[in-house]
C-alpha positions in Angstrom: -27.9 37.5 3.0 -31.2 39.3 2.0 -33.2 36.6 3.8 -31.1 37.0 7.0 -31.5 40.8 6.9 -35.3 40.3 6.5 -35.3 37.9 9.5 -33.3 40.4 11.6 -35.5 43.4 10.8 -38.8 41.4 11.0 -37.6 39.6 14.2 -38.4 36.2 12.6 -36.9 32.9 13.8 -34.6 31.0 11.4 -33.6 27.4 10.9 -30.2 26.5 9.4 -27.5 23.8 9.4 -24.0 24.6 10.7 -21.3 21.9 10.8 -23.9 19.3 10.0 -26.2 20.2 12.9 -29.7 21.7 12.5 -30.6 24.7 14.6 -33.6 26.9 15.2 -32.7 30.2 16.5 -33.6 33.9 17.0 -31.1 36.0 15.1 -30.5 39.1 17.3 -27.8 40.9 15.3 -25.1 40.7 12.8 -21.6 42.2 12.9 -18.3 42.1 11.1 -15.7 40.4 13.3 -12.4 42.2 12.8 -10.4 39.1 14.0 -11.8 36.7 11.4 -12.8 39.4 8.9 -16.1 37.7 8.4 -19.8 38.4 9.1 -21.0 36.9 12.3 -24.7 36.3 13.3 -25.5 36.5 17.0 -28.3 34.0 17.8 -30.3 32.8 20.8 -30.6 29.0 20.3 -34.1 27.5 20.6 -33.4 24.0 19.2 -30.0 22.3 18.7 -26.9 22.0 20.8 -26.7 24.8 23.4 -30.5 25.4 23.4 -31.4 28.2 25.8 -28.1 30.0 25.3 -26.4 32.5 23.0 -24.0 31.5 20.2 -22.3 33.4 17.4 -22.1 31.8 13.9 -20.1 32.8 10.9 -22.5 33.7 8.2 -20.5 31.8 5.6 -20.9 28.6 7.6 -24.8 28.7 7.6 -26.4 26.2 5.2 -30.0 25.7 4.2 -31.1 28.8 6.1 -34.9 29.4 6.1 -36.8 32.3 7.7 -39.7 30.9 9.8 -43.1 32.4 10.5 -42.6 32.6 14.2 -41.7 36.1 15.6 -39.8 36.9 18.8 -39.2 39.7 21.2 -35.6 41.1 21.5 -33.5 39.6 24.2 -30.7 41.1 26.3 -27.4 39.3 26.0 -25.9 39.3 29.5 -22.2 38.8 29.5 -20.9 36.9 32.5 -18.2 38.8 34.4 -15.5 36.9 36.1 -14.0 38.8 39.2 -10.3 39.3 39.2 
């Protein structure tokens, strides 16, 4: 988890495998999900399924995570609102 914390504070891209799929992403934050009682990493996906969109990953499911040299600027996560 130390590498992930370093990537978050240094705003460095990461690569990892989740469910057998390789991703390159910008980790924007980490939180403890009360429903699953697990740490979740909120990422903007650069390469992999869902590229150009946001996705949350359980930290425990990340494999072969590496911090990359490339930096990034913070992004705003816009939640879509569905009218009632």
